[in-house]
C-alpha positions in Angstrom: 46.9 23.0 25.3 44.4 25.5 26.2 43.0 23.5 29.0 44.6 20.5 31.1 43.3 17.0 29.8 43.4 14.1 32.2 43.4 10.3 31.8 41.0 9.0 34.3 41.9 5.5 33.8 43.3 3.3 31.2 42.4 -0.4 29.9 44.2 -3.1 27.9 43.0 -6.4 26.2 45.5 -8.9 24.8 43.9 -12.1 23.1 44.6 -15.7 24.4 47.8 -17.0 26.2 51.3 -15.4 25.2 53.0 -17.3 22.5 56.5 -17.9 23.2 59.2 -18.2 20.6 59.4 -22.1 20.7 55.8 -22.4 19.9 56.0 -20.0 17.1 58.7 -21.6 15.5 57.0 -24.9 15.2 54.7 -23.1 12.8 57.0 -20.8 10.9 60.3 -23.2 10.8 62.8 -20.8 12.2 65.0 -21.0 15.5 64.1 -19.5 18.9 67.6 -18.6 19.3 67.6 -16.4 15.9 64.6 -14.5 17.4 66.1 -14.0 20.9 69.4 -12.6 19.2 68.2 -10.4 16.3 64.6 -9.5 17.3 64.5 -9.8 21.0 60.6 -10.3 21.2 59.9 -13.3 23.8 56.3 -13.6 23.6 53.2 -12.1 21.6 49.5 -12.6 21.6 47.6 -13.6 18.3 43.7 -13.3 17.7 43.9 -16.6 15.9 44.5 -20.1 16.8 48.0 -20.9 16.1 47.1 -24.7 15.4 44.1 -23.8 13.0 44.4 -20.5 12.0 40.9 -19.9 13.2 40.1 -16.3 14.3 39.5 -16.2 18.2 39.1 -12.4 18.6 37.9 -9.5 16.3 39.3 -6.1 16.6 35.7 -5.2 18.1 36.2 -8.0 20.8 39.5 -6.6 21.9 38.6 -2.9 21.8 35.5 -3.4 23.6 37.2 -5.3 26.4 39.8 -2.7 26.7 37.4 0.1 26.7 35.2 -1.7 29.2 38.2 -2.2 31.7 38.9 1.6 31.4 35.5 2.6 32.2 35.2 0.3 35.1 38.3 1.5 36.5 37.1 5.1 36.1 33.8 4.2 37.5 31.8 5.7 34.7 29.0 4.3 32.5 27.9 4.5 28.9 25.5 7.4 29.6 28.7 9.4 30.9 30.6 9.0 27.6 30.4 11.7 25.1 32.3 10.4 22.2 34.6 7.6 20.8 37.8 7.4 18.8 39.3 4.5 17.6 43.0 4.5 16.0 43.6 1.1 14.0 45.4 0.3 10.6 43.4 -3.3 10.7 39.5 -2.7 11.1 37.2 -5.6 11.0 35.7 -4.1 7.9 35.9 -1.4 5.4 32.1 -0.5 6.6 30.7 -0.5 9.2 33.4 1.1 10.8 34.9 -0.9 13.9 34.6 2.2 16.0 30.6 1.7 15.5 30.6 -1.8 16.2 32.8 -1.0 19.6 30.1 1.8 20.4 27.2 -0.6 20.0 28.8 -3.3 22.0 29.4 -0.7 24.9 25.9 0.7 24.8 26.8 4.1 23.4 24.2 5.8 21.3 23.8 9.5 20.0 27.3 10.3 20.3 30.1 11.1 17.7 32.4 8.4 16.8 35.6 8.5 14.9 37.9 5.9 13.3 41.3 7.0 12.5 43.0 4.8 9.8 46.6 4.9 11.0 49.5 2.9 12.2 50.8 3.0 15.8 50.7 6.9 15.6 47.0 6.5 15.4 47.0 6.2 19.2 48.7 9.8 19.6 46.0 10.8 16.9 43.1 9.5 18.8 44.4 11.4 22.1 44.7 14.7 19.8 41.0 14.4 18.4 39.9 13.4 21.9 41.3 16.5 23.4 39.7 18.7 20.8 36.2 17.0 21.5 36.1 17.6 25.2 33.9 20.5 26.1 31.0 21.4 28.4 28.9 19.1 26.5 31.1 16.2 26.2 32.8 16.0 29.5 34.3 12.5 29.1 35.2 10.5 26.2 36.8 7.2 25.0 40.0 7.1 23.0 41.2 3.5 21.7 43.9 2.0 20.0 43.8 -1.7 18.6 44.9 -3.7 15.8 45.0 -7.4 14.7 48.2 -7.8 12.8 47.5 -11.6 12.5 45.0 -11.1 9.8 47.7 -10.6 7.4 49.8 -13.6 8.4 49.3 -17.2 7.2 49.1 -18.8 10.4 47.9 -22.1 8.8 50.7 -22.3 6.3 52.8 -25.5 5.9 55.7 -25.2 8.1 57.7 -27.4 6.1 57.8 -24.8 3.0 60.3 -21.9 3.4 59.3 -18.2 4.0 60.7 -15.2 2.3 62.9 -13.2 4.7 60.1 -10.4 4.9 57.4 -13.0 5.7 59.4 -14.4 8.4 60.2 -11.1 10.1 56.6 -10.1 10.0 55.6 -13.2 12.0 58.2 -12.7 14.4 57.5 -9.1 15.1 53.9 -8.6 15.3 51.1 -9.3 17.7 47.6 -8.2 18.5 45.9 -6.4 21.2 44.0 -3.2 22.3 44.3 -0.2 24.8 41.7 2.4 25.9 41.8 5.5 28.2 39.0 7.5 29.6 39.6 11.3 28.9 38.2 14.3 31.0 38.8 18.0 31.7 38.0 17.2 35.5 40.9 15.9 37.5 38.8 14.4 40.3 40.2 10.7 40.3 42.6 11.1 37.4 45.8 9.1 37.1 47.7 11.3 34.6 47.7 14.7 33.2 48.5 15.4 29.6 50.9 18.5 29.4 51.7 18.5 25.6 51.1 16.7 22.6 52.5 16.4 19.0 50.9 14.6 16.0 52.4 15.7 12.8 53.0 14.4 9.3 56.7 14.0 8.5 57.0 12.3 5.3 57.4 15.1 2.8 59.7 13.6 -0.1 60.3 10.4 1.9 59.1 7.1 0.5 56.7 4.8 2.7 58.3 2.1 4.6 55.2 0.3 5.3 52.3 -0.6 3.1 49.2 -2.6 3.9 46.8 -3.5 1.0 43.1 -4.5 0.9 42.2 -7.2 -1.7 38.6 -7.1 -3.0 36.9 -9.7 -5.5 38.4 -8.0 -8.4 42.2 -8.2 -7.3 42.5 -11.3 -5.0 44.4 -12.8 -7.9 47.3 -10.6 -7.5 50.4 -11.9 -6.1 51.9 -9.2 -4.0 52.0 -9.1 -0.4 49.2 -7.7 1.8 51.9 -6.4 4.1 55.1 -4.9 3.1 57.9 -3.3 5.4 61.1 -1.5 4.3 63.0 -2.4 7.6 66.1 -0.6 6.1 64.4 2.6 6.1 62.8 2.2 9.4 66.3 1.3 11.0 67.7 4.4 9.1 65.0 6.9 10.0 63.1 6.1 13.4 65.9 6.9 15.7 66.5 10.2 14.6 62.9 11.1 14.1 62.3 9.7 17.7 65.2 11.9 19.0 63.6 15.2 17.5 59.9 14.5 18.6 61.4 13.9 22.3 63.1 17.1 22.5 60.0 18.9 20.9 57.3 17.5 23.0 59.3 18.1 26.2 60.0 21.7 25.0 56.3 22.0 24.2 55.6 21.2 27.9 57.7 24.0 29.2 60.3 21.2 30.3 63.8 20.4 30.0 65.2 16.9 29.3 66.2 16.1 32.9 62.7 17.1 34.1 61.4 13.8 32.5 61.6 10.6 34.8 60.0 8.2 32.3 60.5 7.6 28.6 57.9 5.5 26.7 59.9 5.0 23.3 58.6 3.6 19.9 58.2 -0.2 20.1 59.3 -2.2 16.8 60.8 -5.1 18.6 63.0 -5.5 21.8 66.3 -5.1 20.0 65.1 -2.2 18.1 63.7 -0.3 20.9 66.9 -0.7 22.5 68.9 0.7 19.7 66.3 3.6 19.3 66.5 4.6 23.0 70.3 4.7 22.8 70.2 7.1 19.9 67.4 9.3 21.6 69.9 9.9 24.3 67.3 10.8 27.3 68.6 12.1 30.4 70.6 10.1 32.8 68.3 8.1 35.1 65.4 8.1 32.9 63.3 5.1 33.2 62.2 3.3 30.2 58.6 1.8 29.9 58.5 -0.7 27.1 56.1 -3.7 26.6 57.1 -5.1 22.9 59.2 -7.9 23.9 56.4 -9.4 25.7 53.3 -8.3 23.7 54.6 -8.3 20.2 54.2 -5.2 17.9 50.5 -4.7 18.2 50.4 -1.4 16.4 47.9 1.3 17.9 47.7 -0.8 21.2 51.3 -0.3 22.1 51.3 3.2 23.3 48.2 2.4 25.5 50.0 -0.5 26.8 52.9 1.4 27.8 50.8 4.0 29.4 48.8 1.5 31.4 52.0 0.1 32.7 53.4 3.6 33.5 50.1 4.3 35.5 51.4 1.5 38.0 54.8 3.2 38.5 54.5 7.0 38.0 54.2 9.2 41.4 52.2 12.5 41.5 54.4 15.3 39.8 56.8 13.0 37.9 56.6 13.2 33.9 56.7 10.8 31.3 57.4 11.3 27.4 55.9 9.3 25.0 57.2 8.9 21.3 55.6 7.2 18.5 56.8 6.9 14.9 54.7 5.6 12.2 56.8 4.3 9.2 54.1 4.0 6.4 54.2 7.6 5.4 56.2 8.9 8.5 53.9 10.4 11.1 55.4 11.6 14.3 53.6 11.6 17.8 54.4 12.4 21.1 53.0 13.3 24.6 54.3 14.5 27.8 52.2 12.9 30.9 52.4 13.9 34.5 51.3 11.8 37.4 48.0 13.5 38.9 48.2 14.6 42.6 
């Protein structure tokens, strides 16, 4: 980074009350003990009503709420914001972009807006683009990560009919949410300073492990799933890629492994995150900031939720490494953050 970038404040939004495993299992016909043992996710939030399947929150709703909270905490107004970047895999529409609907809801006008179509690494890509957008004309910007994964799940299905294993695991893993951050080159009032960032494609010759389909009027008859995950490939590749990103992003900040006090690791599920962290082998005493066991895997929101939790713990001068791995076509993301003085 040619010039330090600061996070003035963060904001988060989770739809509705947390849904525990017992309540979810009434819908999907599984056993709570199975989720506890093999998945490790305790609760999640859905942007739909679990009883009726009716949507209660749109992606625009949640992204707007998270952005408003971040702006309020940073004590800035719509007139102060010079650009908006949204990372998501699940926009409300193909057009108009959710980024522009959020801008409208926030009262932003005549500014650049960007929507990055990506899985969880879209959060890091949003920070990457935000850093590049800051200049003397645009001194403050909003970066947002949000997803509504429930739009790909049949919440109103008949619980007496058996699910395929892949469909069952998707219900258990995913959730919905949003997070946002206000960026600035000015460190006045900042919570965190960004010391390094990695955002890179790493899927050359490697098959996708996640695929999300869009169905239009011409292809709604197709029997294929809207969401498909290769969990064996994810288990094979995510730990080693995470270890590589951790080493590279820490080195890019000019630090050694034991200079980092916090690790914000990739968030698939409670159990999977534990296995990933073990193979990442952070320095002894490194404190882990994970939220997925309580929020569910809500994609692009997760790094923001982790950073929001970090901001409540980190002290001036302490460092944290953020690592994301997107399995759709293997995108590596990482940042080193430092507690602002």
